[in-house]
C-alpha positions as CSV (number, residue, x, y, z in Angstrom):
1,X,-79.9,-24.0,-61.3
2,X,-77.0,-23.7,-63.8
3,X,-73.5,-23.8,-62.4
4,X,-71.9,-20.5,-63.5
5,X,-68.5,-22.2,-63.8
6,X,-69.9,-24.5,-66.6
7,X,-70.4,-21.4,-68.8
8,X,-66.7,-20.5,-68.3
9,X,-64.9,-23.8,-68.4
10,X,-65.3,-27.4,-69.3
11,X,-63.5,-30.4,-67.8
12,X,-62.8,-33.9,-69.0
13,X,-60.4,-36.7,-68.8
14,X,-58.9,-37.7,-72.2
15,X,-55.7,-39.4,-73.3
16,X,-54.4,-39.8,-69.8
17,X,-54.8,-36.1,-69.0
18,X,-57.2,-33.9,-67.1
19,X,-58.4,-31.2,-69.5
20,X,-59.6,-27.9,-68.4
21,X,-60.9,-25.9,-71.3
22,X,-61.3,-22.2,-70.6
23,X,-64.4,-21.0,-72.5
24,X,-64.3,-17.4,-71.2
25,X,-62.4,-15.0,-73.5
26,X,-61.4,-12.9,-70.5
27,X,-60.3,-13.8,-67.0
28,X,-60.6,-11.1,-64.4
29,X,-61.6,-11.0,-60.7
30,X,-65.2,-12.1,-61.3
31,X,-64.2,-15.1,-63.5
32,X,-61.5,-16.2,-61.0
33,X,-64.1,-16.2,-58.2
34,X,-66.3,-18.5,-60.2
35,X,-63.7,-20.7,-61.9
36,X,-61.1,-21.2,-59.2
37,X,-63.2,-23.4,-56.8
38,X,-64.3,-25.6,-59.7
39,X,-60.7,-26.0,-61.0
40,X,-59.5,-26.8,-57.6
41,X,-62.3,-29.4,-57.1
42,X,-61.5,-31.1,-60.4
43,X,-57.7,-31.2,-59.8
44,X,-58.1,-32.5,-56.3
45,X,-60.5,-35.3,-57.5
46,X,-59.1,-38.7,-57.9
47,X,-58.4,-39.6,-61.5
48,X,-56.9,-43.0,-62.2
49,X,-54.2,-43.0,-64.8
50,X,-54.0,-39.2,-65.1
51,X,-50.5,-37.8,-65.3
52,X,-51.0,-34.5,-67.0
53,X,-53.1,-31.3,-66.6
54,X,-54.0,-29.6,-69.9
55,X,-55.1,-26.0,-69.6
56,X,-56.7,-25.3,-73.0
57,X,-56.6,-21.5,-73.4
58,X,-57.5,-21.3,-77.1
59,X,-60.5,-19.0,-76.4
60,X,-58.5,-16.7,-74.0
61,X,-57.7,-13.2,-75.2
62,X,-57.1,-11.4,-71.8
63,X,-56.1,-12.4,-68.3
64,X,-55.3,-10.2,-65.3
65,X,-53.0,-10.9,-62.4
66,X,-55.7,-12.8,-60.5
67,X,-56.2,-15.0,-63.5
68,X,-52.5,-15.7,-63.7
69,X,-52.5,-16.5,-60.0
70,X,-55.3,-19.0,-60.6
71,X,-53.3,-20.7,-63.3
72,X,-50.3,-20.9,-61.1
73,X,-52.4,-22.4,-58.3
74,X,-53.9,-24.9,-60.7
75,X,-50.3,-25.9,-61.8
76,X,-49.1,-26.2,-58.2
77,X,-52.1,-28.3,-57.2
78,X,-51.6,-30.5,-60.3
79,X,-47.9,-30.9,-59.4
80,X,-48.8,-31.9,-55.8
81,X,-51.1,-34.6,-57.3
82,X,-48.3,-36.0,-59.5
83,X,-49.3,-34.2,-62.7
84,X,-47.2,-32.2,-65.1
85,X,-49.0,-29.1,-66.6
86,X,-49.5,-28.1,-70.2
87,X,-50.8,-24.7,-71.4
88,X,-52.3,-25.2,-74.8
89,X,-53.5,-22.8,-77.5
90,X,-52.2,-19.6,-76.1
91,X,-52.3,-16.6,-78.5
92,X,-49.0,-14.8,-79.3
93,X,-50.1,-12.0,-76.8
94,X,-50.7,-14.5,-74.1
95,X,-47.4,-16.3,-74.8
96,X,-45.6,-13.0,-74.5
97,X,-47.3,-12.2,-71.2
98,X,-46.3,-15.5,-69.8
99,X,-42.7,-15.0,-70.9
100,X,-42.6,-11.5,-69.4
101,X,-43.8,-12.7,-66.0
102,X,-41.7,-15.8,-66.3
103,X,-44.6,-18.2,-66.0
104,X,-43.7,-19.9,-69.2
105,X,-41.2,-21.9,-67.1
106,X,-43.9,-23.5,-65.1
107,X,-45.8,-25.1,-68.0
108,X,-45.1,-27.1,-71.1
109,X,-46.4,-24.7,-73.8
110,X,-48.1,-26.2,-76.9
111,X,-49.2,-24.0,-79.7
112,X,-51.1,-26.4,-81.8
113,X,-52.6,-29.9,-81.8
114,X,-49.5,-31.6,-83.1
115,X,-47.3,-30.1,-80.3
116,X,-50.0,-31.1,-77.8
117,X,-50.1,-34.7,-79.1
118,X,-46.3,-34.9,-78.8
119,X,-46.4,-33.5,-75.3
120,X,-49.1,-36.1,-74.4
121,X,-46.9,-38.9,-75.8
122,X,-49.3,-39.7,-78.7
């Protein structure tokens, strides 16, 4: 049986960071119910040498309040596990939304690969 979360996100450890790449273009209630347990499991796992969480949102075009809550929860879990959080690849609309709800203060925001590399210390 295929894990439905695998169709909505990918996870990996690269460059000293735990990467969660959101594949779903929209995050609403259904997506949160599928994705949140997997995200929590991955963040709570033990990852030697991992000091950052990268949420790659390059494919994301819409997120509702439940999705925003899921992202905040991921950030808080990462912080509790000694990781700083980076939100990468957000569209202008998504950046504006984060600013309006003041969530841009919780994440290091990187718009492109050069900014991400700098945030990762490469």
